C-alpha positions as CSV (number, residue, x, y, z in Angstrom):
1,Q,0.0,0.2,-0.2
2,P,1.5,3.5,-0.8
3,T,2.1,5.9,2.0
4,I,1.1,9.7,1.9
5,T,3.1,11.9,4.0
6,L,2.0,15.4,4.8
7,Y,4.8,18.0,5.4
8,K,4.2,21.5,6.5
9,I,7.0,24.2,6.0
10,N,6.7,26.9,8.6
11,I,8.7,29.7,6.8
12,P,6.5,32.0,4.8
13,L,8.4,31.4,1.4
14,E,5.6,33.3,-0.5
15,K,7.0,36.6,0.8
16,Y,10.2,35.9,-1.4
17,R,7.9,36.1,-4.4
18,Y,10.7,36.1,-7.0
19,R,13.3,33.8,-5.4
20,Y,13.7,30.4,-7.0
21,N,16.2,29.0,-4.4
22,H,15.6,28.7,-0.7
23,H,18.7,26.9,0.4
24,C,17.8,27.5,4.3
25,L,15.4,24.4,3.5
26,D,17.6,22.2,2.1
27,K,19.1,20.3,4.9
28,E,15.5,19.8,6.3
29,V,14.3,18.7,3.0
30,E,17.2,16.2,2.5
31,L,16.5,14.8,6.0
32,F,12.8,14.4,5.1
33,I,13.8,12.4,1.8
34,N,15.9,10.4,3.8
35,N,13.4,9.6,6.2
36,I,10.5,8.6,3.9
37,K,12.8,7.1,1.1
38,P,10.5,7.7,-1.9
39,E,10.9,5.6,-4.8
40,V,9.6,8.2,-7.1
41,V,9.0,12.1,-6.6
42,H,6.2,14.0,-8.1
43,I,6.5,17.7,-8.3
44,G,3.1,19.7,-8.7
45,H,5.0,23.1,-8.6
46,L,8.3,24.6,-7.4
47,N,7.0,28.4,-7.1
48,H,7.6,29.6,-3.4
49,L,9.5,26.2,-3.0
50,S,13.1,25.7,-4.1
51,T,14.8,24.6,-7.3
52,S,17.6,23.4,-5.2
53,W,15.4,20.5,-4.1
54,V,15.5,18.8,-7.7
55,D,19.3,18.6,-7.1
56,I,18.8,16.9,-3.8
57,I,16.6,14.5,-5.1
58,A,18.4,13.8,-8.3
59,K,21.6,13.1,-6.5
60,K,19.9,10.3,-4.9
61,N,19.0,8.7,-8.2
62,I,15.4,9.1,-7.6
63,P,13.1,9.7,-10.5
64,I,11.4,13.0,-10.8
65,I,7.9,13.6,-12.5
66,Y,7.1,17.3,-12.9
67,T,3.4,18.5,-13.8
68,L,3.2,21.4,-15.8
69,H,0.3,24.1,-14.8
70,D,1.8,27.4,-16.6
71,Y,5.0,28.8,-18.0
72,W,7.1,29.3,-14.7
73,L,10.1,27.3,-15.9
74,M,10.4,29.4,-19.0
75,C,9.1,32.4,-17.6
76,P,10.1,34.3,-14.6
77,R,6.7,35.6,-13.8
78,G,4.9,32.3,-15.0
79,Q,2.2,33.9,-17.5
80,F,4.2,35.6,-20.6
81,I,2.4,38.8,-19.7
82,Q,4.8,42.1,-19.6
83,R,4.3,44.1,-16.5
84,S,5.6,47.4,-18.3
85,P,3.9,48.3,-21.7
86,T,5.8,49.8,-24.3
87,I,4.7,53.3,-25.7
88,N,2.6,51.4,-28.6
89,S,1.5,48.5,-26.5
90,S,-1.8,47.8,-24.5
91,I,-1.7,47.3,-20.6
92,W,-0.3,43.8,-19.6
93,P,1.0,43.1,-23.4
94,L,1.8,39.2,-24.0
95,C,5.2,38.3,-24.5
96,N,5.8,35.8,-27.4
97,K,9.3,34.6,-26.1
98,Q,11.6,34.8,-23.2
99,N,14.5,37.1,-23.7
100,N,16.8,38.1,-20.8
101,K,17.2,41.7,-21.6
102,K,13.5,41.9,-22.5
103,C,12.3,40.6,-19.1
104,A,14.7,43.2,-17.3
105,T,13.1,46.2,-19.2
106,Q,9.6,44.8,-19.3
107,C,9.0,42.9,-16.2
108,Y,11.5,44.2,-13.5
109,S,11.8,47.9,-14.5
110,G,9.8,48.4,-11.5
111,Y,12.8,47.5,-9.4
112,F,15.1,50.1,-11.1
113,S,16.3,53.1,-9.1
114,G,14.5,55.8,-11.4
115,H,17.8,57.7,-12.2
116,K,18.5,58.1,-15.9
117,I,22.1,57.7,-15.2
118,E,21.8,54.3,-13.6
119,N,19.3,53.0,-16.1
120,N,21.8,51.0,-17.8
121,M,23.3,49.6,-14.7
122,D,19.7,48.5,-13.6
123,I,19.2,46.9,-17.0
124,A,22.5,45.1,-16.8
125,Y,21.7,43.8,-13.1
126,W,18.4,42.4,-13.8
127,T,19.4,41.1,-17.3
128,N,22.1,39.1,-15.5
129,W,19.6,38.1,-12.6
130,V,17.1,36.7,-15.2
131,K,20.1,34.8,-17.2
132,R,21.1,33.2,-14.0
133,R,17.4,32.2,-13.2
134,M,16.9,30.8,-16.7
135,N,20.3,29.0,-16.4
136,T,19.2,27.3,-13.4
137,M,15.8,26.3,-15.0
138,Y,17.5,24.7,-17.9
139,Q,19.7,22.6,-15.5
140,I,17.0,21.4,-13.4
141,T,14.7,20.3,-16.4
142,K,17.6,18.0,-17.2
143,K,17.3,16.3,-14.1
144,I,13.5,15.6,-14.1
145,T,12.5,12.4,-15.8
146,Y,9.1,13.1,-17.2
147,F,7.0,16.3,-17.6
148,I,3.3,15.9,-17.8
149,A,1.4,18.6,-19.7
150,P,-2.5,19.0,-19.2
151,S,-2.9,20.5,-22.7
152,L,-1.4,19.7,-26.1
153,Y,-0.8,23.3,-26.4
154,L,1.4,23.5,-23.3
155,Y,2.9,20.1,-24.4
156,H,4.3,21.5,-27.9
157,R,5.2,24.9,-26.3
158,Y,7.6,23.6,-23.9
159,I,9.2,21.4,-26.6
160,N,9.4,24.1,-29.2
161,N,10.1,27.0,-26.9
162,F,12.2,25.4,-24.0
163,R,14.0,22.6,-25.6
164,I,12.7,19.8,-23.5
165,P,12.9,16.6,-25.4
166,S,9.7,15.2,-26.8
167,H,10.4,11.7,-25.2
168,K,10.4,13.5,-21.8
169,M,7.2,14.9,-22.4
170,I,3.5,13.3,-21.6
171,Y,0.3,14.7,-22.3
172,L,-2.3,14.0,-19.7
173,D,-5.3,16.1,-18.8
174,Y,-6.7,16.9,-15.5
175,G,-8.9,14.5,-13.8
176,F,-12.2,15.7,-11.9
177,D,-14.6,14.3,-9.3
178,L,-17.5,13.6,-11.6
179,D,-20.0,13.0,-8.9
180,R,-19.5,16.5,-7.5
181,L,-19.9,18.1,-11.1
182,N,-23.3,16.1,-12.0
183,G,-26.9,16.9,-11.3
184,R,-27.0,20.3,-12.6
185,Q,-30.7,21.7,-12.5
186,R,-31.0,25.2,-14.1
187,L,-33.3,27.3,-11.7
188,D,-36.0,29.2,-13.8
189,E,-35.3,32.7,-14.3
190,E,-36.5,35.2,-17.1
191,D,-32.9,36.7,-17.8
192,F,-30.0,34.8,-19.8
193,T,-27.3,34.7,-17.2
194,F,-23.6,34.7,-17.8
195,G,-21.1,33.6,-15.0
196,Y,-17.4,34.1,-14.2
197,I,-15.6,32.2,-11.7
198,G,-12.1,33.0,-10.6
199,T,-9.5,35.1,-8.8
200,H,-10.1,39.0,-9.4
201,I,-6.5,39.8,-10.9
202,P,-5.8,41.6,-14.3
203,A,-4.6,38.3,-16.1
204,K,-8.2,36.8,-15.8
205,G,-9.7,39.6,-17.9
206,I,-12.6,40.4,-15.6
207,Q,-12.2,44.0,-17.0
208,I,-12.9,42.9,-20.8
209,L,-15.9,41.1,-19.5
210,I,-17.5,43.9,-17.8
211,K,-16.8,46.1,-21.0
212,A,-18.2,43.4,-23.2
213,F,-21.3,43.0,-21.2
214,A,-22.0,46.5,-21.1
215,R,-22.5,46.4,-25.3
216,L,-25.4,43.6,-24.8
217,E,-28.6,44.1,-25.9
218,N,-31.9,42.6,-24.4
219,K,-32.2,41.5,-21.1
220,C,-29.3,39.3,-19.2
221,K,-27.2,39.2,-16.2
222,L,-23.7,38.8,-15.4
223,R,-22.8,37.1,-11.9
224,I,-19.2,37.4,-11.0
225,W,-18.2,34.7,-8.2
226,G,-14.7,35.0,-6.5
227,K,-12.8,36.3,-3.5
228,H,-12.6,40.2,-2.9
229,R,-8.9,41.2,-3.6
230,H,-8.0,44.5,-1.9
231,Q,-5.8,45.6,-4.7
232,N,-7.9,44.6,-7.7
233,T,-11.6,44.1,-6.8
234,P,-12.3,48.0,-6.0
235,G,-11.0,48.8,-9.4
236,L,-13.3,46.3,-11.1
237,K,-16.3,47.5,-9.3
238,L,-15.3,51.1,-10.2
239,L,-15.1,50.1,-13.9
240,A,-18.9,48.9,-13.4
241,S,-20.0,51.8,-11.5
242,K,-19.4,54.1,-14.9
243,L,-21.8,52.0,-16.5
244,P,-25.5,53.3,-17.0
245,S,-27.2,52.2,-14.0
246,K,-29.5,49.8,-16.0
247,I,-26.4,48.0,-16.8
248,Q,-25.0,48.2,-13.1
249,S,-28.1,46.7,-11.9
250,R,-27.7,43.6,-14.0
251,I,-24.2,42.9,-12.7
252,E,-23.9,40.8,-9.6
253,W,-20.9,40.4,-7.3
254,L,-20.8,37.2,-5.4
255,S,-18.3,35.9,-3.0
256,E,-16.2,32.7,-3.4
257,Y,-17.6,29.3,-2.6
258,P,-16.7,25.8,-1.3
259,N,-15.8,24.0,-4.5
260,E,-17.9,21.0,-3.3
261,T,-20.9,23.1,-4.1
262,I,-20.0,24.4,-7.1
263,V,-23.0,23.0,-8.7
264,K,-25.4,23.9,-6.2
265,T,-23.9,27.5,-5.9
266,V,-22.9,28.4,-9.2
267,F,-24.0,26.2,-12.2
268,N,-27.5,26.0,-11.2
269,H,-27.5,29.8,-11.7
270,V,-25.9,30.4,-14.9
271,D,-26.7,29.5,-18.7
272,C,-23.2,30.1,-19.7
273,I,-19.6,30.3,-18.3
274,V,-17.3,33.1,-19.7
275,V,-13.5,32.6,-19.3
276,P,-12.1,36.1,-20.5
277,S,-8.4,35.6,-19.5
278,I,-5.8,37.8,-21.1
279,W,-3.1,35.4,-20.6
280,V,-2.7,32.3,-22.7
281,E,-4.2,29.8,-20.3
282,N,-3.3,25.9,-20.9
283,S,-6.0,23.7,-19.3
284,P,-8.5,25.9,-17.3
285,L,-10.1,23.9,-14.5
286,V,-13.4,26.0,-14.9
287,I,-13.7,25.3,-18.7
288,H,-13.6,21.3,-17.6
289,E,-16.1,21.9,-14.7
290,A,-18.5,23.8,-16.8
291,L,-18.4,21.3,-19.7
292,Q,-19.0,18.4,-17.2
293,A,-22.0,20.3,-16.2
294,R,-23.0,20.5,-19.7
295,I,-22.9,24.4,-19.7
296,P,-21.6,26.2,-22.9
297,V,-18.4,28.1,-22.6
298,I,-17.3,31.3,-24.2
299,T,-13.5,31.9,-24.2
300,A,-10.7,33.1,-26.1
301,N,-9.5,31.5,-29.6
302,I,-6.0,30.8,-28.3
303,G,-4.0,28.1,-26.0
304,G,-5.5,25.5,-24.1
305,M,-8.7,27.5,-23.8
306,S,-9.4,26.9,-27.6
307,E,-8.2,23.3,-27.4
308,Y,-11.1,22.3,-24.9
309,V,-13.7,24.9,-26.3
310,H,-14.5,24.5,-30.2
311,H,-16.3,27.0,-31.9
312,E,-20.2,26.4,-32.2
313,I,-19.6,22.8,-31.1
314,N,-19.6,22.9,-27.3
315,G,-19.1,26.6,-27.0
316,L,-18.0,30.0,-28.8
317,L,-14.7,31.5,-29.5
318,F,-13.9,35.2,-29.4
319,K,-10.9,36.9,-30.7
320,H,-8.3,37.1,-27.6
321,R,-8.3,40.3,-25.6
322,N,-11.1,41.8,-27.9
323,E,-14.0,43.2,-25.9
324,K,-15.9,43.7,-29.2
325,S,-15.6,40.2,-30.4
326,L,-16.6,38.7,-26.7
327,S,-19.6,40.8,-26.8
328,E,-20.6,39.6,-30.2
329,Q,-20.5,36.0,-29.2
330,M,-22.3,36.7,-25.8
331,Q,-25.1,38.4,-28.0
332,R,-25.6,35.3,-29.9
333,L,-26.5,33.1,-26.8
334,V,-28.6,35.8,-25.7
335,N,-30.4,35.9,-28.8
336,D,-30.8,32.2,-29.0
337,P,-30.8,30.5,-25.6
338,L,-32.3,27.2,-27.1
339,W,-28.9,26.9,-29.1
340,A,-27.0,27.8,-26.0
341,K,-28.4,24.7,-24.2
342,K,-27.7,22.5,-27.3
343,L,-23.8,23.9,-27.4
344,G,-23.7,23.0,-23.7
345,L,-25.1,19.4,-24.0
346,R,-21.9,18.4,-26.2
347,G,-19.7,18.8,-23.1
348,Y,-15.9,17.7,-23.3
349,I,-15.1,17.5,-26.8
350,Q,-12.2,15.0,-26.3
351,S,-14.5,12.2,-25.2
352,K,-17.6,10.7,-26.9
353,N,-20.1,10.9,-24.2
354,G,-19.0,14.6,-23.2
355,D,-17.6,13.6,-19.7
356,V,-14.2,15.0,-18.6
357,P,-11.7,12.7,-17.4
358,S,-12.4,11.2,-13.9
359,Q,-9.9,11.3,-10.9
360,K,-9.9,7.4,-11.2
361,V,-8.8,7.5,-14.8
362,H,-6.5,10.1,-14.1
363,V,-4.8,8.4,-11.2
364,T,-4.7,5.1,-13.3
365,E,-2.6,6.9,-15.9
366,I,-0.3,8.5,-13.1
367,E,0.2,4.9,-11.6
368,K,1.4,3.8,-15.0
369,I,3.9,6.3,-15.2
370,Y,5.1,5.7,-11.8
371,R,5.5,1.8,-12.4
372,S,7.3,2.6,-15.6
373,L,10.1,4.2,-13.3
374,L,10.1,1.6,-10.6
């Protein structure tokens, strides 16, 4: 029988946001590894932990599996979104490829002194910092046996952009508790209702969704679920407050909810889920959950979002970051709610019956990978 050991770290590593090494924990982690003597180590993420742990594990000749959830290994900020827009770019511009100097000027300029005479020194310092970070990432990837990518988009991007050999990459989508996601019963309401689920951060694109919703004709609602964030939520509500009062009255701000009650709390109260992210997401959980509940999804025509939502089959796609395009697709469902229901019935496009992968199927596939390494 396998043994599961939970281990709590009492140092607030999240305070050191951009650190990728925390050697203060190396001895403790090595003692932990020596104590449990794992035959395989499976890493879910190293952000807020330490890349040095890969070295510790690899020196003991223990196979390592790493599940990829974002671009953190090949992008210091994890999402390929630049913090500092250029004169001709939009706010939060996308980055198409990692470059050490570009990272320094477009993402770390907020740490520059601000003195023009020191600008070149600041660029040189942060360019070197990014270079050292990226070299560390390239080195640890050599010591990882297999990478698991939950979307083909992410699978190919790591091969093409980060030089991970294809024989080390495995495509395996996430697994879900299907019982928790079944049994949706849409409550009777007069208005067609759109729903957003997620954190209130710029990368999630709520600002685009609000602007798109303001363009809609006919009666409809927008319900936004998510935890209040002091640095973001007030700005989003301020954006909504500048809309005409009749539009404001149709936007509802709702708190976060227990994930176990997502059907009762969220899915029974919406006719469509919108995923308006401005970063290129790879395999959004909310898309899978909505499709399993047989709810149509509107999302962007890019990345893993368009991999799991096919236009006019199980949802609709809009031009990435384009509020007018998003509004046009939303209007189509408002105008034809019966078609919206039909789209939702298709579910997960990668399976014949429309069901997303179950936890049991996912675990079985993970166990096959483990066994291949023993």
